[in-house]
matplotlib code that plots the C-alpha trace (Angstrom):
import matplotlib.pyplot as plt

x = [91.1, 89.0, 85.3, 82.6, 80.8, 80.8, 84.1, 85.7, 84.3, 85.4, 89.0, 89.1, 87.4, 85.9, 86.7, 88.2, 90.5, 94.3, 95.6, 97.2, 93.9, 92.3, 95.4, 96.0, 92.4, 92.8, 96.1, 94.5, 91.7, 94.2, 96.5, 93.4, 92.4, 95.8, 95.9, 92.4, 92.8, 96.4, 96.5, 92.9, 92.3, 94.7, 91.9, 89.9, 86.4, 87.3, 84.3, 82.8, 79.7, 78.8, 80.4, 78.1, 75.1, 76.6, 76.9, 73.3, 72.1, 74.0, 71.8, 68.5, 66.8, 64.8, 68.0, 69.5, 66.5, 66.4, 70.2, 69.8, 72.8, 72.0, 70.0, 67.6, 66.5, 66.7, 67.9, 69.3, 72.5, 72.0, 72.1, 69.7, 70.5, 71.7, 75.4, 74.6, 72.6, 75.7, 78.0, 75.5, 74.8, 78.5, 78.8, 75.9, 77.9, 81.5, 80.9, 81.4, 85.0, 87.1, 87.4, 83.7, 82.9, 85.7, 86.2, 82.8, 84.0, 87.2, 85.4, 83.0, 86.1, 87.4, 83.9, 83.7, 87.1, 85.9, 82.5, 84.2, 86.4, 83.3, 81.5, 84.4, 85.1, 81.7, 82.8, 86.6, 89.6, 90.8, 93.7, 91.4, 89.3, 92.3, 93.6, 90.2, 90.2, 93.7, 93.2, 90.1, 92.0, 94.9, 93.1, 94.1, 90.6, 89.3, 91.9, 90.9, 87.1, 87.2, 89.2, 86.7, 83.2, 81.5, 78.6, 80.6, 82.0, 78.6, 77.4, 80.2, 79.6, 75.9, 76.5, 79.0, 76.4, 73.8, 76.1, 77.0, 73.3, 72.5, 75.3, 73.9, 70.5, 71.9, 73.4, 70.1, 67.4, 66.7, 64.1, 65.2, 68.6, 67.2, 65.0, 68.0, 69.8, 67.0, 67.0, 70.8, 70.3, 67.4, 69.6, 72.3, 69.7, 69.1, 72.9, 73.5, 70.3, 70.3, 74.0, 73.0, 70.7, 73.4, 74.1, 70.4, 69.9, 73.1, 72.0, 68.5, 69.7, 72.3, 69.7, 67.1, 69.7, 71.6, 69.4, 68.8, 65.0, 62.2, 62.0, 58.5, 59.8, 62.8, 60.5, 58.5, 61.6, 63.1, 59.8, 60.2, 63.7, 62.3, 59.8, 62.7, 64.3, 61.2, 59.9, 62.7, 63.5, 59.9, 58.9, 61.5, 60.5, 56.8, 57.5, 59.5, 56.9, 53.9, 55.2, 54.2, 57.1, 56.7, 57.3, 60.6, 63.8, 64.1, 65.4, 68.9, 69.9, 66.4, 64.8, 61.3, 61.8, 61.2, 63.1, 61.7, 63.2, 66.5, 66.4, 65.6, 67.4, 70.4, 71.4, 69.8, 69.5, 71.1, 74.4, 74.2, 73.1, 74.7, 71.4, 71.5, 69.7, 71.6, 74.9, 78.2, 78.9, 78.3, 77.5, 79.7, 80.2, 81.5, 85.1, 84.4, 86.0, 83.6, 84.0, 84.3, 86.9, 86.9, 84.1, 84.7, 86.0, 89.4, 88.1, 88.9, 92.5, 93.2, 95.4, 92.4, 91.1, 93.6, 95.8, 92.7, 91.2, 92.8, 95.9, 94.3, 91.4, 93.1, 94.0, 90.4, 89.0, 91.5, 90.8, 87.1, 87.3, 89.6, 87.3, 84.1, 85.8, 87.1, 83.7, 81.7, 80.6, 79.9, 76.3, 73.7, 73.7, 77.5, 78.2, 81.7, 80.4, 77.5, 80.0, 82.1, 78.9, 77.9, 81.2, 82.0, 78.6, 79.0, 82.4, 81.3, 78.0, 79.4, 82.5, 80.6, 78.3, 81.2, 83.0, 80.1, 78.3, 78.3, 77.2, 78.9, 81.6, 84.4, 87.3, 86.5, 83.2, 85.3, 85.5, 82.4, 84.5, 87.1, 85.1, 84.4, 88.0, 89.2, 86.7, 87.3, 91.1, 90.9, 88.5, 90.1, 93.6, 92.3, 90.5, 93.7, 95.9, 93.8, 94.8, 98.4, 99.7, 98.1, 100.5, 97.7, 96.7, 100.3, 100.9, 97.7, 98.8, 102.2, 100.6, 98.2, 101.1, 103.1, 100.0, 99.7, 103.3, 103.3, 100.2, 101.5, 104.7, 102.7, 100.7, 103.8, 105.6, 102.9, 104.5, 108.1, 109.6, 107.8, 109.8, 111.1, 112.7, 109.2, 108.2, 111.4, 110.9, 107.4, 108.5, 111.5, 110.0, 106.8, 108.6, 110.8, 107.8, 105.9, 108.7, 108.9, 105.1, 105.4, 107.6, 105.9, 105.0, 108.7, 109.8, 110.0, 107.3, 109.6, 110.4, 106.7, 106.0, 108.8, 107.3, 103.9, 105.3, 107.1, 104.0, 102.1, 104.8, 104.7, 100.9, 100.3, 103.3, 102.1, 98.6, 100.0, 102.5, 99.8, 97.5, 100.2, 100.8, 97.1, 96.8, 99.8, 98.2, 95.3, 92.4, 89.8, 87.3, 84.6, 86.8, 89.6, 92.2, 94.2, 97.9, 101.0, 100.8, 100.0, 98.5, 94.9, 92.4, 94.7, 96.6, 95.9, 94.1, 91.1, 90.8, 92.7, 91.0, 91.0, 87.7, 89.1, 92.0, 95.3, 98.6, 100.8, 98.7, 95.9, 93.0, 95.1, 97.9, 98.6, 99.5, 101.7, 101.2, 97.9, 94.7, 91.5, 89.1, 85.5, 83.4, 86.1, 89.5, 93.1, 95.4, 99.1, 101.1, 98.2, 96.4, 94.4, 91.1, 90.4, 93.6, 93.7, 91.3, 92.3, 89.2, 86.9, 85.0, 86.6, 84.2, 86.3, 89.4, 90.9, 89.4, 91.0, 88.4, 85.5, 83.3, 84.5, 81.8, 83.4, 86.9, 88.8, 87.8, 90.0, 87.7, 84.5, 81.9, 82.6, 79.5, 80.6, 84.2, 86.9, 86.6, 89.4, 87.7, 84.1, 81.2, 81.1, 77.8, 78.5, 82.2, 85.3, 86.1, 89.4, 88.8, 85.0, 81.9, 80.9, 77.4, 77.7, 81.4, 84.6, 86.0, 89.7, 91.0, 90.3, 88.0, 89.7, 88.4, 86.0, 85.2, 84.0, 82.2, 84.4, 85.9, 85.0, 86.6, 88.3, 86.7, 88.8, 88.1, 86.8, 84.2, 83.2, 82.7, 80.2, 78.3, 78.2, 76.9, 73.2, 73.3, 70.3, 68.1, 68.3, 67.3, 70.4, 73.4, 74.2, 73.3, 75.8, 75.6, 76.7, 76.8, 80.6, 80.9, 78.2, 79.7, 83.0, 81.2, 78.8, 81.5, 83.6, 80.8, 78.6, 75.6, 73.2, 74.3, 71.8, 73.3, 71.5, 71.0, 72.5, 75.8, 76.1, 74.1, 71.7, 68.7, 65.7, 66.1, 65.1, 63.5, 64.0, 60.5, 61.2, 64.5, 62.9, 60.4, 63.1, 64.9, 61.7, 61.0, 64.4, 65.5, 68.8, 71.5, 74.2, 74.6, 78.2, 79.4, 80.8, 80.1, 78.8, 78.2, 74.4, 72.2, 74.3, 73.0, 69.4, 69.4, 67.8, 69.1, 67.6, 71.0, 72.1, 68.9, 69.3, 72.9, 71.9, 68.9, 71.1, 73.8, 71.2, 69.5, 72.1, 75.5, 78.6, 81.2, 84.6, 86.1, 89.4, 88.7, 85.2, 82.2, 79.3, 75.9, 74.0, 70.4, 68.9, 70.0, 68.8, 70.2, 70.8, 73.2, 76.9, 78.7, 82.4, 83.2, 85.6, 88.2, 88.1, 86.3, 83.7, 80.6, 77.2]
y = [96.2, 99.2, 99.2, 96.5, 98.2, 97.0, 98.6, 97.0, 93.6, 93.9, 94.8, 92.2, 89.3, 86.3, 86.1, 82.6, 83.6, 83.8, 87.4, 86.9, 85.9, 89.3, 91.0, 88.2, 88.5, 92.3, 91.8, 89.3, 91.7, 94.6, 92.5, 91.4, 95.0, 95.9, 93.0, 93.8, 97.6, 98.0, 99.7, 99.0, 102.0, 100.6, 98.3, 101.3, 100.3, 96.6, 94.9, 97.8, 95.7, 96.2, 99.6, 101.0, 99.8, 101.4, 104.7, 104.4, 103.6, 106.6, 109.0, 107.0, 105.2, 103.2, 102.0, 101.2, 99.1, 97.0, 97.1, 98.7, 99.0, 102.6, 105.4, 105.3, 101.9, 100.0, 96.7, 95.2, 93.4, 89.6, 89.3, 90.4, 93.8, 93.3, 93.9, 96.9, 98.4, 98.4, 99.9, 102.4, 103.7, 104.1, 105.9, 108.3, 109.2, 109.3, 109.8, 107.4, 106.3, 103.2, 103.5, 104.1, 100.9, 98.6, 99.6, 98.1, 94.8, 94.9, 95.7, 92.8, 90.6, 91.8, 91.3, 87.8, 86.8, 88.2, 86.4, 83.1, 83.5, 84.0, 81.0, 78.6, 80.0, 79.0, 75.3, 75.3, 77.0, 80.4, 78.9, 77.0, 80.1, 82.2, 79.5, 79.4, 83.1, 83.3, 80.5, 82.4, 85.7, 84.4, 82.1, 83.7, 83.7, 85.4, 88.1, 88.5, 88.8, 90.9, 93.4, 93.2, 94.4, 91.2, 90.0, 87.2, 89.2, 90.0, 86.5, 84.9, 87.3, 86.5, 82.7, 82.8, 84.8, 82.2, 79.4, 81.4, 82.0, 78.3, 77.2, 79.7, 78.2, 74.6, 75.5, 76.6, 75.4, 79.1, 79.9, 83.5, 82.5, 80.0, 82.7, 85.0, 82.2, 82.1, 85.9, 85.9, 83.2, 85.2, 88.2, 85.9, 84.9, 88.6, 88.7, 85.7, 83.7, 79.9, 79.6, 80.9, 77.9, 75.3, 75.3, 75.4, 71.6, 71.3, 73.9, 72.4, 68.8, 69.7, 71.5, 68.8, 66.2, 68.1, 70.8, 70.1, 69.9, 67.5, 66.5, 68.1, 71.4, 71.2, 70.6, 73.7, 75.8, 74.8, 75.9, 79.3, 79.5, 78.7, 81.5, 83.8, 82.7, 83.1, 86.5, 89.0, 87.5, 86.7, 90.3, 91.5, 88.8, 89.7, 93.3, 92.7, 90.2, 92.4, 95.8, 96.2, 95.7, 99.3, 100.6, 98.8, 97.8, 94.6, 91.7, 91.1, 87.5, 86.3, 85.8, 86.7, 89.6, 87.4, 87.2, 83.7, 82.7, 84.3, 82.5, 79.0, 79.3, 81.4, 81.7, 78.5, 75.0, 76.2, 76.5, 72.8, 71.5, 74.0, 74.8, 78.6, 80.4, 83.5, 82.4, 82.0, 78.4, 75.4, 71.8, 68.8, 67.0, 63.8, 65.0, 66.7, 70.0, 72.9, 76.5, 77.0, 74.4, 70.6, 69.2, 66.3, 65.4, 66.9, 70.3, 72.0, 70.8, 71.3, 73.9, 76.2, 76.4, 74.8, 77.8, 79.8, 77.7, 74.2, 75.0, 73.6, 71.7, 68.3, 69.2, 70.2, 67.0, 64.8, 66.8, 66.6, 62.8, 62.7, 65.1, 63.2, 59.9, 61.3, 62.7, 59.7, 58.8, 62.3, 63.1, 63.9, 67.6, 68.0, 71.5, 70.6, 67.8, 70.0, 72.7, 70.1, 68.9, 72.4, 73.5, 70.1, 69.8, 73.3, 72.2, 68.9, 70.1, 73.3, 71.6, 68.8, 71.2, 73.3, 70.3, 68.8, 71.9, 72.1, 75.6, 78.9, 78.5, 80.9, 80.0, 82.9, 81.2, 79.1, 81.9, 80.3, 77.4, 79.5, 79.9, 76.2, 75.3, 77.6, 76.5, 72.7, 73.2, 75.1, 72.8, 69.6, 70.7, 71.6, 68.2, 66.3, 68.6, 67.8, 64.1, 64.8, 62.4, 59.5, 57.9, 57.5, 61.2, 62.3, 60.2, 61.5, 65.1, 64.3, 62.6, 65.4, 67.9, 65.9, 65.9, 69.7, 70.4, 68.1, 69.7, 73.2, 72.2, 71.0, 74.3, 76.4, 74.4, 75.4, 78.9, 77.7, 81.2, 82.9, 82.8, 79.2, 79.1, 79.1, 75.6, 74.1, 75.9, 74.6, 71.1, 70.9, 72.7, 70.7, 67.3, 68.3, 69.5, 66.3, 64.1, 66.1, 65.9, 62.1, 62.5, 65.8, 64.4, 63.9, 67.4, 70.3, 73.0, 75.5, 72.9, 72.2, 75.8, 75.8, 72.7, 74.3, 77.5, 75.4, 73.5, 76.8, 78.2, 75.1, 75.2, 78.9, 80.3, 79.3, 80.8, 83.8, 84.4, 84.1, 86.4, 89.1, 88.7, 89.1, 92.2, 93.7, 93.3, 95.5, 93.4, 94.5, 92.8, 90.2, 87.2, 88.1, 85.5, 85.3, 84.8, 85.6, 85.5, 82.1, 80.7, 80.6, 81.7, 84.0, 85.1, 88.3, 91.2, 89.3, 90.6, 87.8, 84.6, 82.0, 80.5, 77.4, 75.2, 74.6, 73.0, 74.5, 74.5, 76.6, 77.1, 77.0, 79.2, 82.8, 83.4, 86.4, 88.4, 89.7, 89.7, 89.7, 91.5, 90.0, 92.4, 93.7, 95.2, 94.1, 94.4, 93.7, 91.9, 90.4, 87.1, 85.6, 84.3, 81.2, 81.0, 80.1, 77.6, 76.8, 76.0, 76.1, 78.4, 79.9, 82.2, 85.1, 83.9, 83.8, 81.7, 81.0, 80.1, 80.1, 82.2, 83.6, 85.3, 88.2, 87.5, 87.6, 85.9, 85.6, 85.1, 84.8, 86.6, 87.5, 89.0, 91.5, 91.0, 91.7, 90.5, 90.3, 90.3, 89.9, 91.5, 91.9, 93.3, 95.3, 94.8, 95.8, 95.1, 94.9, 95.1, 95.0, 96.7, 96.3, 97.6, 98.9, 98.7, 100.4, 100.2, 99.9, 98.9, 98.2, 100.5, 102.8, 102.7, 99.8, 97.4, 93.8, 90.9, 90.7, 94.1, 97.8, 100.2, 103.5, 106.1, 109.1, 112.7, 113.5, 110.7, 111.8, 115.4, 114.2, 112.1, 114.8, 117.4, 118.2, 115.1, 116.3, 116.3, 112.5, 109.5, 107.7, 109.6, 106.5, 102.8, 100.0, 96.2, 94.5, 95.7, 96.0, 98.0, 100.3, 100.5, 102.0, 104.9, 105.4, 105.4, 107.8, 110.2, 109.8, 109.7, 106.8, 104.5, 101.8, 98.2, 96.6, 92.9, 92.9, 91.3, 89.0, 91.1, 88.2, 89.4, 90.8, 94.2, 96.3, 94.7, 96.3, 97.9, 99.3, 100.7, 102.3, 103.9, 105.2, 106.7, 108.2, 109.8, 111.3, 109.5, 108.1, 110.3, 107.9, 104.3, 103.0, 100.3, 97.0, 95.3, 91.9, 88.6, 88.5, 85.5, 83.1, 79.6, 80.3, 83.9, 86.8, 88.2, 91.6, 93.3, 92.2, 93.4, 96.7, 97.1, 96.3, 98.7, 101.5, 100.9, 100.9, 104.2, 106.4, 107.8, 106.3, 108.7, 107.4, 109.3, 108.1, 104.6, 104.5, 104.2, 106.5, 106.8, 110.0, 108.7, 112.2, 112.5, 109.6, 109.2, 106.5, 108.5, 108.2, 110.7, 111.6, 112.1, 114.8, 112.1, 111.1, 107.8, 107.1, 105.2, 104.4]
z = [173.2, 174.3, 174.4, 174.0, 171.0, 167.5, 166.6, 169.7, 168.9, 165.3, 166.4, 169.1, 167.3, 169.1, 172.8, 172.4, 169.5, 170.0, 169.9, 166.5, 164.7, 164.2, 163.0, 160.6, 159.3, 158.9, 157.2, 154.8, 153.9, 153.4, 151.2, 149.2, 148.7, 147.5, 145.1, 143.7, 143.6, 142.5, 139.1, 138.6, 136.3, 133.7, 132.3, 131.3, 130.3, 130.8, 129.2, 127.2, 126.7, 130.4, 130.8, 128.1, 130.1, 133.2, 131.3, 130.1, 133.6, 135.0, 133.0, 132.7, 135.6, 133.1, 131.4, 134.8, 135.9, 132.7, 132.1, 128.7, 126.4, 125.8, 127.3, 124.4, 125.7, 122.5, 123.9, 127.1, 127.8, 127.7, 131.5, 134.2, 135.8, 139.4, 138.7, 136.5, 139.4, 141.6, 139.0, 137.7, 141.2, 141.7, 138.4, 139.4, 142.5, 141.2, 137.5, 134.6, 134.6, 135.0, 138.8, 139.5, 137.5, 138.7, 142.3, 143.4, 141.8, 143.9, 147.1, 146.4, 146.2, 149.6, 151.1, 149.6, 151.2, 154.6, 154.3, 153.4, 156.5, 158.6, 157.1, 157.7, 161.2, 162.3, 162.7, 162.2, 163.8, 162.7, 160.8, 158.6, 157.9, 157.1, 154.7, 153.0, 152.5, 151.3, 148.7, 147.4, 147.3, 145.3, 142.9, 139.5, 138.1, 141.2, 141.0, 137.4, 137.9, 141.0, 138.9, 136.0, 135.4, 134.4, 136.6, 138.1, 141.0, 142.4, 141.7, 143.8, 146.7, 146.8, 146.6, 149.4, 151.4, 150.7, 151.9, 155.0, 155.8, 155.2, 157.7, 160.2, 159.7, 160.2, 163.6, 165.2, 162.7, 162.1, 159.6, 159.2, 158.1, 155.6, 154.1, 153.8, 152.0, 149.5, 149.0, 148.3, 145.7, 144.2, 143.7, 142.3, 139.8, 139.0, 138.4, 136.2, 136.0, 136.3, 137.2, 140.7, 141.1, 140.8, 144.5, 145.6, 145.6, 147.8, 150.3, 150.5, 150.9, 153.5, 155.6, 155.3, 156.5, 159.2, 160.8, 164.5, 164.4, 163.4, 159.7, 159.1, 160.4, 158.2, 155.2, 155.7, 156.5, 153.1, 151.7, 153.3, 151.9, 148.5, 148.9, 149.7, 146.4, 144.3, 145.4, 144.5, 141.1, 140.4, 140.9, 138.4, 135.8, 136.3, 135.7, 132.5, 131.2, 132.0, 130.8, 127.1, 124.7, 123.5, 127.0, 127.7, 125.8, 123.9, 126.0, 124.5, 124.0, 123.2, 119.8, 120.9, 123.3, 126.4, 129.6, 130.2, 126.9, 127.9, 131.2, 129.9, 126.5, 125.9, 129.6, 130.7, 129.2, 126.0, 128.0, 128.8, 125.4, 123.1, 121.5, 121.9, 119.2, 118.1, 119.6, 117.7, 118.7, 120.9, 120.4, 120.8, 124.1, 125.4, 125.1, 121.8, 121.0, 120.6, 119.9, 123.6, 124.4, 125.0, 127.1, 129.5, 132.9, 132.3, 131.2, 134.5, 134.4, 130.7, 129.0, 128.5, 132.0, 134.4, 135.2, 135.9, 138.8, 139.2, 141.3, 144.4, 142.8, 143.2, 146.7, 147.5, 146.1, 148.1, 151.3, 150.8, 150.7, 153.7, 155.7, 155.0, 155.9, 159.2, 160.1, 158.9, 162.4, 163.6, 164.7, 162.1, 163.2, 163.3, 162.0, 160.7, 158.5, 157.3, 156.3, 154.4, 152.7, 151.6, 150.2, 148.8, 147.2, 145.7, 144.3, 142.8, 141.3, 139.8, 138.6, 136.9, 135.1, 133.9, 132.7, 130.7, 129.4, 125.6, 125.1, 125.6, 128.2, 129.2, 131.5, 133.8, 134.7, 137.0, 139.5, 140.9, 142.1, 143.9, 147.2, 147.4, 146.7, 149.4, 151.9, 151.4, 151.4, 154.7, 156.4, 155.1, 156.1, 159.6, 159.9, 159.1, 161.2, 164.3, 163.8, 162.8, 165.5, 163.8, 161.2, 158.6, 158.9, 158.7, 155.6, 154.0, 154.6, 153.0, 150.0, 149.4, 149.6, 147.0, 144.8, 145.2, 144.4, 141.4, 139.9, 140.6, 138.8, 135.8, 135.6, 135.9, 133.3, 130.8, 130.8, 130.8, 130.0, 132.9, 136.1, 135.5, 139.0, 140.6, 139.5, 140.9, 144.2, 144.5, 143.7, 145.9, 148.9, 148.6, 148.6, 151.5, 153.5, 152.7, 154.0, 157.2, 157.6, 158.0, 161.1, 162.2, 165.7, 166.5, 165.6, 168.1, 167.9, 166.1, 163.5, 163.0, 162.2, 159.6, 158.0, 157.9, 156.4, 153.7, 152.9, 152.5, 150.2, 148.0, 147.8, 147.3, 145.5, 142.0, 142.2, 144.0, 141.2, 138.6, 140.5, 140.7, 137.0, 136.4, 138.6, 136.7, 133.3, 132.0, 130.8, 128.2, 125.9, 126.5, 127.3, 129.8, 130.9, 134.1, 134.5, 132.3, 128.5, 127.1, 130.2, 129.1, 126.4, 124.4, 127.4, 129.4, 127.9, 126.8, 123.3, 121.6, 122.6, 119.8, 119.0, 117.4, 118.5, 117.0, 118.0, 120.6, 123.8, 125.1, 122.8, 119.8, 121.3, 120.5, 116.9, 116.3, 113.1, 111.9, 114.0, 112.1, 114.4, 114.4, 112.5, 110.3, 110.6, 110.9, 113.9, 113.1, 115.7, 117.7, 118.2, 115.4, 116.7, 114.9, 113.0, 109.3, 107.8, 104.2, 102.2, 105.2, 107.5, 110.6, 112.5, 113.6, 111.8, 108.3, 105.5, 102.1, 99.6, 102.0, 104.2, 107.4, 109.4, 111.1, 109.7, 106.4, 103.2, 100.1, 97.2, 99.2, 101.3, 104.9, 106.5, 109.0, 108.2, 105.6, 102.0, 99.4, 96.1, 97.3, 99.1, 102.8, 104.0, 107.1, 106.9, 105.0, 101.4, 99.6, 95.9, 96.2, 97.5, 101.1, 101.9, 105.4, 105.4, 104.3, 100.8, 100.4, 103.8, 107.5, 109.4, 111.8, 115.3, 114.5, 117.2, 116.8, 118.4, 121.5, 121.9, 121.4, 119.0, 119.7, 117.5, 116.3, 117.3, 113.8, 114.0, 117.5, 116.3, 113.7, 116.3, 118.8, 116.4, 117.3, 119.5, 121.6, 118.5, 118.3, 120.4, 119.2, 117.7, 115.7, 115.2, 114.7, 114.4, 117.6, 121.1, 121.5, 118.3, 119.5, 123.0, 121.8, 120.2, 123.1, 125.8, 123.8, 123.0, 126.1, 123.8, 123.1, 120.3, 119.2, 119.3, 116.3, 117.0, 120.5, 121.5, 118.5, 116.1, 115.8, 117.9, 115.9, 117.5, 115.7, 112.8, 109.4, 109.5, 113.0, 111.9, 108.9, 111.1, 113.5, 110.5, 109.1, 112.5, 112.6, 115.8, 114.5, 113.0, 111.6, 110.8, 111.4, 109.1, 110.3, 113.6, 114.8, 113.1, 112.8, 112.0, 114.0, 115.0, 113.9, 115.0, 113.2, 109.9, 110.7, 111.2, 107.7, 106.2, 107.9, 106.7, 103.2, 103.2, 104.6, 101.9, 99.2, 100.3, 102.0, 101.1, 102.7, 104.0, 105.1, 108.1, 109.4, 108.1, 109.6, 107.3, 108.3, 106.7, 107.4, 107.9, 107.5, 103.9, 101.8, 98.3, 95.7, 93.5, 93.3, 95.5, 95.9, 99.6, 100.9, 101.5, 97.8, 98.3, 95.7, 96.9, 95.8]

ax = plt.figure().add_subplot(projection="3d")
ax.plot(x, y, z, "-o")
ax.set_aspect("equal")
plt.show()
């Protein structure tokens, strides 16, 4: 390779690497880039909740800094802003479009694979590092999230960087690397709050035990790393807390406009206990079924989550045990065992928390396990491979491969109509390779390579197939799912996840027919979130004889949803009056709790008229509902109540003042739930006040109230709809 500069060293790799290593790494990164970038624009705005914040940040530095939902800075998203910073900067350079929002996520994925390779390569052979990177790259949930605009992509990159920096610090007892580890975790906190801290005890403990220096020095070095963790995130929290409420947006996801409350409550301990004020579910535990799936030790392997992350999870756990046993007599400072402890501790702590948490949980959270699974598989396989001549090591490898093939068969069998041949290939090839592993030492070198290739095919074919299916499917909405249809929460696409279970696998399975969209509206031929609950309450679903917040009620009230024969404040009424909603049928272009709507050209023309004269061209209950109108028009739309419509932002008095000041043009009927789990009822109060004091006009099925012309008289609209 020419030259000794950085480019030459990059192309050549480590001096002691075989010649095939660097081309293999570059090929892995290129293949990962193709997988993550291929057809990326098909997902459009992906999660419109975050895309709307990106759009706001592209035109307002203040909105970008706080991660506001709109450029008018009424309320923030319910997460800290780091991931929005990255996407908003991209949008400022390349314009607001699907590619400028999603390409940074894909590049983060490629960088994460490369960084994981570098971390594993510090103490293990190149083959182990390449296997670790490949496992991460083709884990279905990783393919999903590195092609999506949720904060998880940046979070995973930062956590892998923190683990890498810690392992560098362990090698030389380097304070600088430990401080960098703290800084990376700190920005992880600014990406997704307390989830970033799950690996901190593991990193600190491994350093305290294994770093090659005296114990007192290790203690103050961990203190320095802690300082690196506290300072960046602490500065942001201090700014938000010290800036007067009137000078910044409301902190979405909190009930008292506090980022500390958001950190410790809705995005913190509430996720563990289920006590999340303003959320739409939670509670349970001890194997109980909650709105967010079944808690317990089997959660990562169940029908709701298993196909997202668990393909090689049993393999990783078995290899972790084997690796720690083999290295049990290694010196305290052994870097290989330290690496096993870091990645194994990451895997165990995060996996246990995800399994037992009773609050809001989505299957895509498990992308945080993917780097640890990949690293442990690569390192554990290499540790056993070094001892392949020993009969016990050979038998252990064979047993773990059988376990891997059997579990992959089980996961593939959960989608029996999707490439049914694949599960038999995985099983047959895996068993054959396992038998040959037992006698591997007696085989010629060429035969050994064939056995290794067969073992890799058996282990990786399933997740690779699911990842390709994921990349080939556009994903939108707030709860995306990896793999082919029926493999997870509502299958790919994300908009049809069921909130309550039912027979047939998954989280109740996909019900074809009529979809009741949270917040009002009917979508024929889709998935019915929540299903039908005769005589009961099914948030987001269909209720016969009861109340269905955000869904359909026959003979009852459905706040924010569709009512047949009753009143639905903020929703749609069939045979009744719906303050804030639409009379006579579903609202065209209306979004809901989990997905954004697609407003018509006529509605957009009304919103864009004299748009510069208003701070917000419209206001609507729920962030996703507002996001659809904002992204389509490019103008600020106030998200009343934040994501769930349950935050007290704005209060009724504040909203009245905004209207009196002429800052809001229209109120759009329908939207989020409001008042959930102890949350504020302000959004319902606002919808009722608007309906009582302004004239409703139906345009293409969407209910609009012109807030500049108050009236309490009965008016006939141009479309012929009579409202009061």
